[in-house]
N, CA, C, O and the ligand as a Tripos MOL2 file, in Angstrom:
@<TRIPOS>MOLECULE
protein
  289   287    73     0     0
PROTEIN
NO_CHARGES

@<TRIPOS>ATOM
      1 N           8.7840    4.0660   -2.2880 N.3       1 MET1
      2 CA          9.3420    4.9460   -1.2550 C.3       1 MET1
      3 C          10.2690    5.9610   -1.9140 C.2       1 MET1
      4 O          11.0280    5.5970   -2.8120 O.2       1 MET1
      5 N          10.2290    7.2070   -1.4980 N.am      2 PRO2
      6 CA         11.1130    8.2200   -2.0970 C.3       2 PRO2
      7 C          12.5730    7.8890   -1.8400 C.2       2 PRO2
      8 O          12.9510    7.4720   -0.7460 O.2       2 PRO2
      9 N          13.3860    8.0850   -2.8750 N.am      3 TRP3
     10 CA         14.7940    7.7150   -2.8040 C.3       3 TRP3
     11 C          15.6300    8.8950   -3.2290 C.2       3 TRP3
     12 O          15.4370    9.4290   -4.3220 O.2       3 TRP3
     13 N          16.5800    9.3250   -2.3650 N.am      4 CYS4
     14 CA         17.4910   10.4050   -2.7160 C.3       4 CYS4
     15 C          18.8190    9.8050   -3.1520 C.2       4 CYS4
     16 O          19.4650    9.0820   -2.3930 O.2       4 CYS4
     17 N          19.2210   10.1120   -4.3860 N.am      5 GLU5
     18 CA         20.4550    9.5400   -4.8950 C.3       5 GLU5
     19 C          21.6660   10.2200   -4.2660 C.2       5 GLU5
     20 O          22.6950    9.5810   -4.0460 O.2       5 GLU5
     21 N          21.5460   11.5080   -3.9780 N.am      6 GLU6
     22 CA         22.6510   12.2370   -3.3610 C.3       6 GLU6
     23 C          23.0170   11.6670   -1.9990 C.2       6 GLU6
     24 O          24.1900   11.4520   -1.6930 O.2       6 GLU6
     25 N          22.0010   11.4290   -1.1940 N.am      7 CYS7
     26 CA         22.2410   10.9200    0.1600 C.3       7 CYS7
     27 C          22.2540    9.4010    0.1850 C.2       7 CYS7
     28 O          22.6380    8.7960    1.1860 O.2       7 CYS7
     29 N          21.8370    8.7870   -0.9080 N.am      8 ALA8
     30 CA         21.7750    7.3310   -1.0080 C.3       8 ALA8
     31 C          20.9620    6.7340    0.1360 C.2       8 ALA8
     32 O          21.3750    5.7700    0.7800 O.2       8 ALA8
     33 N          19.8120    7.3240    0.3680 N.am      9 LYS9
     34 CA         18.9450    6.7700    1.4030 C.3       9 LYS9
     35 C          17.4850    6.9900    1.0440 C.2       9 LYS9
     36 O          17.1260    7.8490    0.2380 O.2       9 LYS9
     37 N          16.6820    6.1890    1.6710 N.am     10 TYR10
     38 CA         15.2530    6.3030    1.4810 C.3      10 TYR10
     39 C          14.6650    7.2860    2.4770 C.2      10 TYR10
     40 O          15.2020    7.4830    3.5670 O.2      10 TYR10
     41 N          13.5690    7.8930    2.0930 N.am     11 PHE11
     42 CA         12.8440    8.7770    3.0080 C.3      11 PHE11
     43 C          11.3960    8.3400    3.0650 C.2      11 PHE11
     44 O          10.8320    7.8360    2.0940 O.2      11 PHE11
     45 N          10.8170    8.5450    4.2230 N.am     12 THR12
     46 CA          9.3810    8.3280    4.2910 C.3      12 THR12
     47 C           8.6990    9.5070    3.6130 C.2      12 THR12
     48 O           9.2460   10.6100    3.6090 O.2      12 THR12
     49 N           7.5310    9.3020    3.0460 N.am     13 PRO13
     50 CA          6.8390   10.4080    2.3640 C.3      13 PRO13
     51 C           6.6270   11.6060    3.2660 C.2      13 PRO13
     52 O           6.5500   12.7320    2.7740 O.2      13 PRO13
     53 N           6.5310   11.4020    4.5700 N.am     14 ASN14
     54 CA          6.3050   12.5150    5.4930 C.3      14 ASN14
     55 C           7.5690   13.3280    5.7270 C.2      14 ASN14
     56 O           7.4890   14.5180    6.0320 O.2      14 ASN14
     57 N           8.7550   12.6920    5.5860 N.am     15 SER15
     58 CA          9.9890   13.4080    5.8760 C.3      15 SER15
     59 C          10.4630   14.2110    4.6780 C.2      15 SER15
     60 O          11.3350   15.0690    4.8150 O.2      15 SER15
     61 N           9.8990   13.9440    3.5010 N.am     16 VAL16
     62 CA         10.2560   14.7180    2.3240 C.3      16 VAL16
     63 C           9.5870   16.0830    2.4120 C.2      16 VAL16
     64 O           8.4580   16.2080    2.8860 O.2      16 VAL16
     65 N          10.3070   17.1110    1.9430 N.am     17 LYS17
     66 CA          9.7180   18.4460    1.9480 C.3      17 LYS17
     67 C           8.4950   18.5050    1.0440 C.2      17 LYS17
     68 O           8.2960   17.6630    0.1690 O.2      17 LYS17
     69 N           7.6910   19.5200    1.2850 N.am     18 THR18
     70 CA          6.4190   19.5800    0.5680 C.3      18 THR18
     71 C           6.6080   19.7510   -0.9300 C.2      18 THR18
     72 O           5.7430   19.3510   -1.7100 O.2      18 THR18
     73 N           7.7440   20.3490   -1.3530 N.am     19 ASP19
     74 CA          7.9790   20.4950   -2.7880 C.3      19 ASP19
     75 C           8.6320   19.2600   -3.3860 C.2      19 ASP19
     76 O           8.9920   19.2550   -4.5630 O.2      19 ASP19
     77 N           8.7860   18.2190   -2.5880 N.am     20 GLY20
     78 CA          9.3190   16.9670   -3.0910 C.3      20 GLY20
     79 C          10.8320   16.9140   -3.1140 C.2      20 GLY20
     80 O          11.4070   16.0930   -3.8280 O.2      20 GLY20
     81 N          11.4960   17.7790   -2.3420 N.am     21 SER21
     82 CA         12.9490   17.7600   -2.3320 C.3      21 SER21
     83 C          13.4560   17.1330   -1.0380 C.2      21 SER21
     84 O          12.7310   17.0050   -0.0520 O.2      21 SER21
     85 N          14.7340   16.7470   -1.0820 N.am     22 CYS22
     86 CA         15.3400   16.0650    0.0450 C.3      22 CYS22
     87 C          15.5240   17.0270    1.2180 C.2      22 CYS22
     88 O          16.0070   18.1400    1.0090 O.2      22 CYS22
     89 N          15.1610   16.6450    2.4310 N.am     23 PRO23
     90 CA         15.3560   17.5250    3.5930 C.3      23 PRO23
     91 C          16.8280   17.6970    3.9640 C.2      23 PRO23
     92 O          17.1770   18.6400    4.6740 O.2      23 PRO23
     93 N          17.6870   16.8100    3.4990 N.am     24 THR24
     94 CA         19.1090   16.8970    3.8530 C.3      24 THR24
     95 C          19.8840   17.7180    2.8380 C.2      24 THR24
     96 O          20.5780   18.6640    3.2100 O.2      24 THR24
     97 N          19.7750   17.3660    1.5380 N.am     25 CYS25
     98 CA         20.6050   18.0230    0.5370 C.3      25 CYS25
     99 C          19.7980   18.9290   -0.3840 C.2      25 CYS25
    100 O          20.3840   19.6740   -1.1700 O.2      25 CYS25
    101 N          18.4840   18.8860   -0.3110 N.am     26 GLY26
    102 CA         17.6580   19.7540   -1.1250 C.3      26 GLY26
    103 C          17.4770   19.2860   -2.5490 C.2      26 GLY26
    104 O          16.8390   19.9670   -3.3520 O.2      26 GLY26
    105 N          18.0310   18.1300   -2.8720 N.am     27 ASP27
    106 CA         17.8990   17.5930   -4.2140 C.3      27 ASP27
    107 C          16.4850   17.0550   -4.4120 C.2      27 ASP27
    108 O          15.8090   16.6590   -3.4620 O.2      27 ASP27
    109 N          16.0650   17.0530   -5.6610 N.am     28 THR28
    110 CA         14.7510   16.4960   -5.9420 C.3      28 THR28
    111 C          14.7720   14.9880   -5.7370 C.2      28 THR28
    112 O          15.6370   14.2770   -6.2480 O.2      28 THR28
    113 N          13.8150   14.5400   -4.9930 N.am     29 ILE29
    114 CA         13.7780   13.1190   -4.6450 C.3      29 ILE29
    115 C          13.1560   12.3260   -5.7800 C.2      29 ILE29
    116 O          12.1430   12.7160   -6.3600 O.2      29 ILE29
    117 N          13.7890   11.2070   -6.0770 N.am     30 GLN30
    118 CA         13.2750   10.3390   -7.1260 C.3      30 GLN30
    119 C          12.1160    9.5220   -6.5880 C.2      30 GLN30
    120 O          12.2030    8.8760   -5.5430 O.2      30 GLN30
    121 N          11.0330    9.5770   -7.3390 N.am     31 LEU31
    122 CA          9.9270    8.7080   -7.0040 C.3      31 LEU31
    123 C          10.0770    7.4250   -7.8000 C.2      31 LEU31
    124 O          10.4760    7.4590   -8.9640 O.2      31 LEU31
    125 N           9.7660    6.3090   -7.1900 N.am     32 PRO32
    126 CA          9.9420    5.0330   -7.8850 C.3      32 PRO32
    127 C           9.0180    4.9250   -9.0880 C.2      32 PRO32
    128 O           7.9070    5.4540   -9.0980 O.2      32 PRO32
    129 N           9.5120    4.2230  -10.0990 N.am     33 ASP33
    130 CA          8.7020    4.0010  -11.2880 C.3      33 ASP33
    131 C           7.5920    3.0130  -10.9780 C.2      33 ASP33
    132 O           7.6900    2.1970  -10.0620 O.2      33 ASP33
    133 N           6.5520    3.1110  -11.7550 N.am     34 GLY34
    134 CA          5.4650    2.1570  -11.6050 C.3      34 GLY34
    135 C           4.6130    2.4730  -10.4010 C.2      34 GLY34
    136 O           4.6380    3.5830   -9.8700 O.2      34 GLY34
    137 N           3.8730    1.4990   -9.9890 N.am     35 HIS35
    138 CA          2.9200    1.7140   -8.9250 C.3      35 HIS35
    139 C           3.5270    1.3910   -7.5770 C.2      35 HIS35
    140 O           4.1930    0.3710   -7.3990 O.2      35 HIS35
    141 N           3.2870    2.2630   -6.6560 N.am     36 ASP36
    142 CA          3.7620    2.0940   -5.2990 C.3      36 ASP36
    143 C           2.7160    1.3050   -4.5320 C.2      36 ASP36
    144 O           1.5860    1.7590   -4.3500 O.2      36 ASP36
    145 N           3.1050    0.1150   -4.0820 N.am     37 HIS37
    146 CA          2.0690   -0.7310   -3.5040 C.3      37 HIS37
    147 C           1.6660   -0.3140   -2.1030 C.2      37 HIS37
    148 O           0.6310   -0.7650   -1.6130 O.2      37 HIS37
    149 N           2.4520    0.5390   -1.4320 N.am     38 ASP38
    150 CA          1.9650    0.9910   -0.1340 C.3      38 ASP38
    151 C           1.0310    2.2050   -0.2790 C.2      38 ASP38
    152 O           0.3880    2.6220    0.6840 O.2      38 ASP38
    153 N           0.9680    2.7600   -1.4910 N.am     39 GLY39
    154 CA         -0.0810    3.7130   -1.8180 C.3      39 GLY39
    155 C          -0.0070    5.0180   -1.0550 C.2      39 GLY39
    156 O          -1.0240    5.6980   -0.9130 O.2      39 GLY39
    157 N           1.1740    5.3950   -0.5540 N.am     40 ASP40
    158 CA          1.2540    6.6450    0.1930 C.3      40 ASP40
    159 C           1.2330    7.8520   -0.7350 C.2      40 ASP40
    160 O           0.6370    8.8790   -0.4110 O.2      40 ASP40
    161 N           1.8850    7.7290   -1.8920 N.am     41 SER41
    162 CA          2.0300    8.8830   -2.7640 C.3      41 SER41
    163 C           0.7340    9.1940   -3.4940 C.2      41 SER41
    164 O           0.3370   10.3560   -3.5840 O.2      41 SER41
    165 N           0.0740    8.1750   -4.0120 N.am     42 GLU42
    166 CA         -1.1800    8.4140   -4.7030 C.3      42 GLU42
    167 C          -2.2330    7.4200   -4.2210 C.2      42 GLU42
    168 O          -2.2110    6.2460   -4.5930 O.2      42 GLU42
    169 N          -3.1420    7.8970   -3.4010 N.am     43 PRO43
    170 CA         -4.1720    6.9830   -2.8980 C.3      43 PRO43
    171 C          -5.0940    6.5080   -4.0170 C.2      43 PRO43
    172 O          -5.7020    7.3080   -4.7270 O.2      43 PRO43
    173 N          -5.1800    5.2160   -4.1510 N.am     44 VAL44
    174 CA         -6.0080    4.6440   -5.2040 C.3      44 VAL44
    175 C          -7.3720    4.3170   -4.6180 C.2      44 VAL44
    176 O          -7.4940    3.5330   -3.6760 O.2      44 VAL44
    177 N          -8.3810    4.9300   -5.1900 N.am     45 ASP45
    178 CA         -9.7400    4.6970   -4.7180 C.3      45 ASP45
    179 C         -10.4350    3.7460   -5.6770 C.2      45 ASP45
    180 O         -11.1760    4.1560   -6.5700 O.2      45 ASP45
    181 N         -10.1750    2.4700   -5.4660 N.am     46 GLU46
    182 CA        -10.8350    1.4930   -6.3150 C.3      46 GLU46
    183 C         -11.8860    0.7580   -5.5010 C.2      46 GLU46
    184 O         -11.6080    0.2570   -4.4110 O.2      46 GLU46
    185 N         -13.0620    0.7010   -6.0280 N.am     47 SER47
    186 CA        -14.1290    0.0230   -5.3120 C.3      47 SER47
    187 C         -13.8920   -1.4820   -5.3530 C.2      47 SER47
    188 O         -13.2940   -2.0160   -6.2870 O.2      47 SER47
    189 N         -14.3730   -2.1330   -4.3290 N.am     48 THR48
    190 CA        -14.1690   -3.5660   -4.2320 C.3      48 THR48
    191 C         -14.9420   -4.2800   -5.3330 C.2      48 THR48
    192 O         -16.1510   -4.0870   -5.4620 O.2      48 THR48
    193 N         -14.2660   -5.0940   -6.1200 N.am     49 PRO49
    194 CA        -14.9740   -5.8160   -7.1780 C.3      49 PRO49
    195 C         -15.9180   -6.8620   -6.5920 C.2      49 PRO49
    196 O         -15.6820   -7.4100   -5.5160 O.2      49 PRO49
    197 N         -16.9880   -7.1190   -7.3280 N.am     50 TRP50
    198 CA        -18.0260   -7.9960   -6.7860 C.3      50 TRP50
    199 C         -17.5100   -9.4080   -6.5610 C.2      50 TRP50
    200 O         -17.9370  -10.0860   -5.6260 O.2      50 TRP50
    201 N         -16.5820   -9.8570   -7.4240 N.am     51 HIS51
    202 CA        -16.1200  -11.2350   -7.2500 C.3      51 HIS51
    203 C         -15.2470  -11.3830   -6.0080 C.2      51 HIS51
    204 O         -15.1260  -12.4630   -5.4290 O.2      51 HIS51
    205 N         -14.6340  -10.2410   -5.6120 N.am     52 PHE52
    206 CA        -13.8750  -10.2970   -4.3640 C.3      52 PHE52
    207 C         -14.8180  -10.4470   -3.1740 C.2      52 PHE52
    208 O         -14.5660  -11.2340   -2.2610 O.2      52 PHE52
    209 N         -15.9070   -9.6780   -3.1980 N.am     53 LYS53
    210 CA        -16.8960   -9.8090   -2.1380 C.3      53 LYS53
    211 C         -17.4600  -11.2260   -2.1000 C.2      53 LYS53
    212 O         -17.6590  -11.8010   -1.0290 O.2      53 LYS53
    213 N         -17.7140  -11.7830   -3.2930 N.am     54 LEU54
    214 CA        -18.2390  -13.1450   -3.3650 C.3      54 LEU54
    215 C         -17.2380  -14.1250   -2.7770 C.2      54 LEU54
    216 O         -17.6100  -15.0400   -2.0420 O.2      54 LEU54
    217 N         -15.9580  -13.9290   -3.1050 N.am     55 MET55
    218 CA        -14.9270  -14.8160   -2.6000 C.3      55 MET55
    219 C         -14.8400  -14.7390   -1.0830 C.2      55 MET55
    220 O         -14.7330  -15.7580   -0.4020 O.2      55 MET55
    221 N         -14.8890  -13.4950   -0.5560 N.am     56 VAL56
    222 CA        -14.8430  -13.3220    0.9000 C.3      56 VAL56
    223 C         -16.0450  -13.9990    1.5410 C.2      56 VAL56
    224 O         -15.9270  -14.6570    2.5740 O.2      56 VAL56
    225 N         -17.1950  -13.8280    0.9170 N.am     57 PHE57
    226 CA        -18.4070  -14.4540    1.4430 C.3      57 PHE57
    227 C         -18.2760  -15.9730    1.4590 C.2      57 PHE57
    228 O         -18.6540  -16.6260    2.4320 O.2      57 PHE57
    229 N         -17.7390  -16.5300    0.3770 N.am     58 MET58
    230 CA        -17.5670  -17.9740    0.2920 C.3      58 MET58
    231 C         -16.5890  -18.4750    1.3490 C.2      58 MET58
    232 O         -16.8210  -19.5080    1.9760 O.2      58 MET58
    233 N         -15.5020  -17.7460    1.5440 N.am     59 VAL59
    234 CA        -14.5050  -18.1490    2.5370 C.3      59 VAL59
    235 C         -15.1170  -18.1170    3.9340 C.2      59 VAL59
    236 O         -14.9420  -19.0420    4.7270 O.2      59 VAL59
    237 N         -15.8420  -17.0260    4.2190 N.am     60 VAL60
    238 CA        -16.4710  -16.9080    5.5360 C.3      60 VAL60
    239 C         -17.4980  -18.0160    5.7300 C.2      60 VAL60
    240 O         -17.5670  -18.6260    6.7960 O.2      60 VAL60
    241 N         -18.2940  -18.2730    4.6960 N.am     61 ALA61
    242 CA        -19.2980  -19.3290    4.7930 C.3      61 ALA61
    243 C         -18.6350  -20.6870    4.9860 C.2      61 ALA61
    244 O         -19.0990  -21.5090    5.7770 O.2      61 ALA61
    245 N         -17.5420  -20.9160    4.2550 N.am     62 TYR62
    246 CA        -16.8460  -22.1930    4.3630 C.3      62 TYR62
    247 C         -16.2450  -22.3570    5.7530 C.2      62 TYR62
    248 O         -16.3710  -23.4140    6.3710 O.2      62 TYR62
    249 N         -15.5900  -21.3040    6.2430 N.am     63 LEU63
    250 CA        -14.9740  -21.3850    7.5700 C.3      63 LEU63
    251 C         -16.0390  -21.5490    8.6510 C.2      63 LEU63
    252 O         -15.8400  -22.2890    9.6150 O.2      63 LEU63
    253 N         -17.1580  -20.8670    8.4940 N.am     64 GLY64
    254 CA        -18.2430  -21.0040    9.4440 C.3      64 GLY64
    255 C         -18.7850  -22.4190    9.4560 C.2      64 GLY64
    256 O         -19.1010  -22.9700   10.5100 O.2      64 GLY64
    257 N         -18.8900  -22.9980    8.2710 N.am     65 TRP65
    258 CA        -19.3710  -24.3730    8.1630 C.3      65 TRP65
    259 C         -18.3770  -25.3390    8.8080 C.2      65 TRP65
    260 O         -18.7640  -26.2640    9.5220 O.2      65 TRP65
    261 N         -17.0870  -25.1070    8.5410 N.am     66 ARG66
    262 CA        -16.0600  -25.9530    9.1430 C.3      66 ARG66
    263 C         -16.0640  -25.8080   10.6610 C.2      66 ARG66
    264 O         -15.8650  -26.7790   11.3900 O.2      66 ARG66
    265 N         -16.2930  -24.5790   11.1240 N.am     67 PHE67
    266 CA        -16.2990  -24.3240   12.5640 C.3      67 PHE67
    267 C         -17.4590  -25.0400   13.2220 C.2      67 PHE67
    268 O         -17.2970  -25.6690   14.2680 O.2      67 PHE67
    269 N         -18.6400  -24.9450   12.6040 N.am     68 LEU68
    270 CA        -19.8080  -25.6250   13.1530 C.3      68 LEU68
    271 C         -19.6170  -27.1320   13.1110 C.2      68 LEU68
    272 O         -20.1240  -27.8510   13.9730 O.2      68 LEU68
    273 N         -18.8880  -27.6120   12.1110 N.am     69 ASP69
    274 CA        -18.6680  -29.0340   11.9380 C.3      69 ASP69
    275 C         -17.8820  -29.6170   13.1210 C.2      69 ASP69
    276 O         -17.9790  -30.8110   13.4050 O.2      69 ASP69
    277 N         -17.1190  -28.7830   13.7960 N.am     70 LEU70
    278 CA        -16.3290  -29.2670   14.9290 C.3      70 LEU70
    279 C         -17.2230  -29.7190   16.0910 C.2      70 LEU70
    280 O         -16.8450  -30.5890   16.8760 O.2      70 LEU70
    281 N         -18.4000  -29.1220   16.1870 N.am     71 PHE71
    282 CA        -19.2430  -29.3850   17.3410 C.3      71 PHE71
    283 C         -20.3700  -30.3490   17.0330 C.2      71 PHE71
    284 O         -21.1500  -30.6890   17.9220 O.2      71 PHE71
    285 N         -20.4710  -30.7930   15.8000 N.am     72 VAL72
    286 CA        -21.5650  -31.7080   15.4430 C.3      72 VAL72
    287 C         -21.0920  -33.1430   15.6400 C.2      72 VAL72
    288 O         -21.8510  -34.0820   15.3990 O.2      72 VAL72
    289 ZN         19.4340   14.0860   -0.2310 Zn       73 ZN73
@<TRIPOS>BOND
     1     1     2 1
     2     2     3 1
     3     3     4 2
     4     3     5 am
     5     5     6 1
     6     6     7 1
     7     7     8 2
     8     7     9 am
     9     9    10 1
    10    10    11 1
    11    11    12 2
    12    11    13 am
    13    13    14 1
    14    14    15 1
    15    15    16 2
    16    15    17 am
    17    17    18 1
    18    18    19 1
    19    19    20 2
    20    19    21 am
    21    21    22 1
    22    22    23 1
    23    23    24 2
    24    23    25 am
    25    25    26 1
    26    26    27 1
    27    27    28 2
    28    27    29 am
    29    29    30 1
    30    30    31 1
    31    31    32 2
    32    31    33 am
    33    33    34 1
    34    34    35 1
    35    35    36 2
    36    35    37 am
    37    37    38 1
    38    38    39 1
    39    39    40 2
    40    39    41 am
    41    41    42 1
    42    42    43 1
    43    43    44 2
    44    43    45 am
    45    45    46 1
    46    46    47 1
    47    47    48 2
    48    47    49 am
    49    49    50 1
    50    50    51 1
    51    51    52 2
    52    51    53 am
    53    53    54 1
    54    54    55 1
    55    55    56 2
    56    55    57 am
    57    57    58 1
    58    58    59 1
    59    59    60 2
    60    59    61 am
    61    61    62 1
    62    62    63 1
    63    63    64 2
    64    63    65 am
    65    65    66 1
    66    66    67 1
    67    67    68 2
    68    67    69 am
    69    69    70 1
    70    70    71 1
    71    71    72 2
    72    71    73 am
    73    73    74 1
    74    74    75 1
    75    75    76 2
    76    75    77 am
    77    77    78 1
    78    78    79 1
    79    79    80 2
    80    79    81 am
    81    81    82 1
    82    82    83 1
    83    83    84 2
    84    83    85 am
    85    85    86 1
    86    86    87 1
    87    87    88 2
    88    87    89 am
    89    89    90 1
    90    90    91 1
    91    91    92 2
    92    91    93 am
    93    93    94 1
    94    94    95 1
    95    95    96 2
    96    95    97 am
    97    97    98 1
    98    98    99 1
    99    99   100 2
   100    99   101 am
   101   101   102 1
   102   102   103 1
   103   103   104 2
   104   103   105 am
   105   105   106 1
   106   106   107 1
   107   107   108 2
   108   107   109 am
   109   109   110 1
   110   110   111 1
   111   111   112 2
   112   111   113 am
   113   113   114 1
   114   114   115 1
   115   115   116 2
   116   115   117 am
   117   117   118 1
   118   118   119 1
   119   119   120 2
   120   119   121 am
   121   121   122 1
   122   122   123 1
   123   123   124 2
   124   123   125 am
   125   125   126 1
   126   126   127 1
   127   127   128 2
   128   127   129 am
   129   129   130 1
   130   130   131 1
   131   131   132 2
   132   131   133 am
   133   133   134 1
   134   134   135 1
   135   135   136 2
   136   135   137 am
   137   137   138 1
   138   138   139 1
   139   139   140 2
   140   139   141 am
   141   141   142 1
   142   142   143 1
   143   143   144 2
   144   143   145 am
   145   145   146 1
   146   146   147 1
   147   147   148 2
   148   147   149 am
   149   149   150 1
   150   150   151 1
   151   151   152 2
   152   151   153 am
   153   153   154 1
   154   154   155 1
   155   155   156 2
   156   155   157 am
   157   157   158 1
   158   158   159 1
   159   159   160 2
   160   159   161 am
   161   161   162 1
   162   162   163 1
   163   163   164 2
   164   163   165 am
   165   165   166 1
   166   166   167 1
   167   167   168 2
   168   167   169 am
   169   169   170 1
   170   170   171 1
   171   171   172 2
   172   171   173 am
   173   173   174 1
   174   174   175 1
   175   175   176 2
   176   175   177 am
   177   177   178 1
   178   178   179 1
   179   179   180 2
   180   179   181 am
   181   181   182 1
   182   182   183 1
   183   183   184 2
   184   183   185 am
   185   185   186 1
   186   186   187 1
   187   187   188 2
   188   187   189 am
   189   189   190 1
   190   190   191 1
   191   191   192 2
   192   191   193 am
   193   193   194 1
   194   194   195 1
   195   195   196 2
   196   195   197 am
   197   197   198 1
   198   198   199 1
   199   199   200 2
   200   199   201 am
   201   201   202 1
   202   202   203 1
   203   203   204 2
   204   203   205 am
   205   205   206 1
   206   206   207 1
   207   207   208 2
   208   207   209 am
   209   209   210 1
   210   210   211 1
   211   211   212 2
   212   211   213 am
   213   213   214 1
   214   214   215 1
   215   215   216 2
   216   215   217 am
   217   217   218 1
   218   218   219 1
   219   219   220 2
   220   219   221 am
   221   221   222 1
   222   222   223 1
   223   223   224 2
   224   223   225 am
   225   225   226 1
   226   226   227 1
   227   227   228 2
   228   227   229 am
   229   229   230 1
   230   230   231 1
   231   231   232 2
   232   231   233 am
   233   233   234 1
   234   234   235 1
   235   235   236 2
   236   235   237 am
   237   237   238 1
   238   238   239 1
   239   239   240 2
   240   239   241 am
   241   241   242 1
   242   242   243 1
   243   243   244 2
   244   243   245 am
   245   245   246 1
   246   246   247 1
   247   247   248 2
   248   247   249 am
   249   249   250 1
   250   250   251 1
   251   251   252 2
   252   251   253 am
   253   253   254 1
   254   254   255 1
   255   255   256 2
   256   255   257 am
   257   257   258 1
   258   258   259 1
   259   259   260 2
   260   259   261 am
   261   261   262 1
   262   262   263 1
   263   263   264 2
   264   263   265 am
   265   265   266 1
   266   266   267 1
   267   267   268 2
   268   267   269 am
   269   269   270 1
   270   270   271 1
   271   271   272 2
   272   271   273 am
   273   273   274 1
   274   274   275 1
   275   275   276 2
   276   275   277 am
   277   277   278 1
   278   278   279 1
   279   279   280 2
   280   279   281 am
   281   281   282 1
   282   282   283 1
   283   283   284 2
   284   283   285 am
   285   285   286 1
   286   286   287 1
   287   287   288 2
@<TRIPOS>SUBSTRUCTURE
     1 MET1         2 RESIDUE 1 A MET
     2 PRO2         6 RESIDUE 1 A PRO
     3 TRP3        10 RESIDUE 1 A TRP
     4 CYS4        14 RESIDUE 1 A CYS
     5 GLU5        18 RESIDUE 1 A GLU
     6 GLU6        22 RESIDUE 1 A GLU
     7 CYS7        26 RESIDUE 1 A CYS
     8 ALA8        30 RESIDUE 1 A ALA
     9 LYS9        34 RESIDUE 1 A LYS
    10 TYR10       38 RESIDUE 1 A TYR
    11 PHE11       42 RESIDUE 1 A PHE
    12 THR12       46 RESIDUE 1 A THR
    13 PRO13       50 RESIDUE 1 A PRO
    14 ASN14       54 RESIDUE 1 A ASN
    15 SER15       58 RESIDUE 1 A SER
    16 VAL16       62 RESIDUE 1 A VAL
    17 LYS17       66 RESIDUE 1 A LYS
    18 THR18       70 RESIDUE 1 A THR
    19 ASP19       74 RESIDUE 1 A ASP
    20 GLY20       78 RESIDUE 1 A GLY
    21 SER21       82 RESIDUE 1 A SER
    22 CYS22       86 RESIDUE 1 A CYS
    23 PRO23       90 RESIDUE 1 A PRO
    24 THR24       94 RESIDUE 1 A THR
    25 CYS25       98 RESIDUE 1 A CYS
    26 GLY26      102 RESIDUE 1 A GLY
    27 ASP27      106 RESIDUE 1 A ASP
    28 THR28      110 RESIDUE 1 A THR
    29 ILE29      114 RESIDUE 1 A ILE
    30 GLN30      118 RESIDUE 1 A GLN
    31 LEU31      122 RESIDUE 1 A LEU
    32 PRO32      126 RESIDUE 1 A PRO
    33 ASP33      130 RESIDUE 1 A ASP
    34 GLY34      134 RESIDUE 1 A GLY
    35 HIS35      138 RESIDUE 1 A HIS
    36 ASP36      142 RESIDUE 1 A ASP
    37 HIS37      146 RESIDUE 1 A HIS
    38 ASP38      150 RESIDUE 1 A ASP
    39 GLY39      154 RESIDUE 1 A GLY
    40 ASP40      158 RESIDUE 1 A ASP
    41 SER41      162 RESIDUE 1 A SER
    42 GLU42      166 RESIDUE 1 A GLU
    43 PRO43      170 RESIDUE 1 A PRO
    44 VAL44      174 RESIDUE 1 A VAL
    45 ASP45      178 RESIDUE 1 A ASP
    46 GLU46      182 RESIDUE 1 A GLU
    47 SER47      186 RESIDUE 1 A SER
    48 THR48      190 RESIDUE 1 A THR
    49 PRO49      194 RESIDUE 1 A PRO
    50 TRP50      198 RESIDUE 1 A TRP
    51 HIS51      202 RESIDUE 1 A HIS
    52 PHE52      206 RESIDUE 1 A PHE
    53 LYS53      210 RESIDUE 1 A LYS
    54 LEU54      214 RESIDUE 1 A LEU
    55 MET55      218 RESIDUE 1 A MET
    56 VAL56      222 RESIDUE 1 A VAL
    57 PHE57      226 RESIDUE 1 A PHE
    58 MET58      230 RESIDUE 1 A MET
    59 VAL59      234 RESIDUE 1 A VAL
    60 VAL60      238 RESIDUE 1 A VAL
    61 ALA61      242 RESIDUE 1 A ALA
    62 TYR62      246 RESIDUE 1 A TYR
    63 LEU63      250 RESIDUE 1 A LEU
    64 GLY64      254 RESIDUE 1 A GLY
    65 TRP65      258 RESIDUE 1 A TRP
    66 ARG66      262 RESIDUE 1 A ARG
    67 PHE67      266 RESIDUE 1 A PHE
    68 LEU68      270 RESIDUE 1 A LEU
    69 ASP69      274 RESIDUE 1 A ASP
    70 LEU70      278 RESIDUE 1 A LEU
    71 PHE71      282 RESIDUE 1 A PHE
    72 VAL72      286 RESIDUE 1 A VAL
    73 ZN73       289 GROUP 0 **** ****
């Protein structure tokens, strides 16, 4: 989340000016180091890895089996 040191407050990416400066004091807003896990600043387009799909499939299959098991 963008952080202004002058105002000592956080801003939502939408409230920051388009040039990346603080709407209150005009100072350049510090962007956090590393990766932003809410992904607002830089959208990460990573395709779903196959093992994740396999895992989801296994979970769904397992839950479906458990669900059917309730009625047998
Ligand atoms: Zn500010």
